C-alpha positions as CSV (number, residue, x, y, z in Angstrom):
1,M,0.0,0.0,0.0
2,K,1.2,3.5,-0.8
3,K,0.6,6.8,1.1
4,L,1.8,10.3,0.7
5,F,4.4,11.4,3.2
6,L,2.1,14.3,4.0
7,E,-0.7,11.7,4.9
8,I,1.7,10.0,7.3
9,K,2.6,13.4,9.0
10,E,-1.1,14.3,9.3
11,A,-1.9,10.9,10.9
12,D,0.9,11.5,13.3
13,Q,-0.7,14.8,14.3
14,V,-4.0,13.2,14.8
15,V,-2.5,10.5,17.1
16,A,-0.5,13.2,19.0
17,Q,-3.9,14.9,19.7
18,L,-5.4,11.7,20.8
19,Y,-2.5,11.0,23.2
20,A,-2.8,14.7,24.5
21,K,-6.5,13.9,25.4
22,T,-5.8,10.5,26.7
23,P,-2.1,9.9,27.7
24,K,-2.7,6.3,28.7
25,L,-3.6,5.5,25.1
26,R,0.1,5.0,24.4
27,D,0.0,1.9,26.6
28,T,-2.9,0.2,24.7
29,K,-2.9,-2.0,21.7
30,F,-3.7,1.0,19.6
31,G,-0.6,2.8,21.0
32,Y,1.6,-0.2,20.4
33,A,0.3,-0.5,16.8
34,W,0.9,3.2,16.1
35,K,4.5,3.0,17.6
36,R,5.2,0.0,15.4
37,F,3.8,1.7,12.3
38,M,5.9,4.8,12.8
39,D,9.0,2.9,13.6
40,K,8.7,0.9,10.4
41,N,7.5,3.8,8.1
42,Y,8.7,7.1,9.2
43,P,12.5,7.2,10.2
44,L,13.9,6.6,6.7
45,L,12.1,9.5,5.0
46,A,12.5,11.8,8.1
47,T,16.3,11.2,8.2
48,E,16.5,11.8,4.4
49,I,14.7,15.1,4.5
50,N,16.6,16.2,7.6
51,D,19.9,15.4,5.9
52,R,18.9,17.4,2.8
53,M,17.9,20.4,5.0
54,T,21.3,20.2,6.7
55,D,22.9,20.3,3.3
56,N,20.8,23.4,2.5
57,R,21.9,25.0,5.7
58,I,25.6,24.4,4.7
59,E,25.0,25.5,1.1
60,F,23.7,29.0,2.0
61,A,25.8,29.7,5.2
62,L,28.4,32.4,5.2
63,T,32.1,31.4,4.9
64,D,35.3,33.0,5.7
65,P,36.6,34.5,2.4
66,T,40.2,33.4,3.0
67,T,39.9,30.0,4.6
68,K,36.5,29.0,3.2
69,E,35.5,27.8,6.7
70,L,31.8,28.1,7.7
71,L,31.0,31.0,10.0
72,Y,29.1,30.2,13.3
73,T,27.1,32.4,15.6
74,D,28.4,30.7,18.7
75,S,31.5,28.9,20.0
76,K,29.8,25.6,20.1
77,N,29.4,25.6,16.3
78,N,25.6,25.0,16.6
79,N,24.3,27.7,14.3
80,F,25.6,29.0,11.0
81,K,25.7,32.7,10.1
82,Y,23.7,33.8,7.1
83,S,23.4,36.9,5.0
84,K,19.9,38.2,4.5
85,E,19.9,36.8,1.0
86,G,21.4,33.5,2.2
87,M,18.6,33.1,4.8
88,K,15.9,33.9,2.2
89,S,17.4,31.3,-0.1
90,L,17.7,28.7,2.7
91,L,14.1,29.2,3.7
92,D,13.0,29.0,0.1
93,A,15.0,25.8,-0.6
94,N,13.6,24.1,2.6
95,R,10.0,25.1,1.7
96,K,10.5,23.5,-1.7
97,L,12.0,20.4,-0.1
98,V,9.0,20.0,2.3
99,K,6.6,20.3,-0.6
100,E,8.6,17.7,-2.6
101,Y,8.6,15.3,0.3
102,D,5.0,15.9,1.2
103,A,4.0,14.9,-2.3
104,K,6.2,11.8,-2.2
105,E,4.4,8.5,-2.4
106,V,5.9,5.9,-0.1
107,E,5.3,2.2,0.3
108,I,4.0,1.6,3.9
109,I,3.7,-1.4,6.1
110,P,0.4,-1.0,8.0
111,F,-0.2,-2.3,11.6
112,I,-3.9,-2.9,11.8
113,V,-5.7,-2.8,15.2
114,K,-8.9,-4.7,15.9
115,K,-12.0,-2.5,16.0
116,A,-12.5,-3.4,19.7
117,D,-9.0,-2.0,20.5
118,L,-9.5,1.4,18.8
119,P,-10.1,4.5,20.9
120,E,-13.1,6.7,20.2
121,L,-12.4,8.4,16.9
122,T,-14.3,11.0,14.8
123,E,-15.1,10.2,11.2
124,E,-12.2,12.4,10.1
125,E,-9.8,10.7,12.4
126,K,-10.9,7.3,11.1
127,E,-10.5,8.4,7.5
128,I,-6.9,9.7,8.2
129,L,-5.9,6.5,10.0
130,T,-7.5,4.1,7.6
131,G,-4.9,1.9,5.9
132,L,-2.3,2.7,8.6
133,V,-3.6,1.3,11.8
134,I,-7.3,0.9,11.0
């Protein structure tokens, strides 16, 4: 079965809201199935997009003109320095990247939960989770 990366992210937001309402839901069969689903389906793409965003950060960061070293805002080398144009370019590149990944169709491994083990869901929540854990 295939789903858009955006659909997986939306489903994760729905489940996060369910957990916020009922924290003990994590410890149920539904919570176990959702965790297994995310462990099997999310990390590869999340790592891929994060790596590409890091590449973008480096691409648009300021460098020392003589040594070509990246310039940092602090001594821990946590944050790069950017010109105004560099920051705009970085944000634009990352927006395009997110749109690209949101539209990416991915093969998923569903972890289906029995109807009796489902929490109370709205029709919209059911629709979003169908094919993933329902």
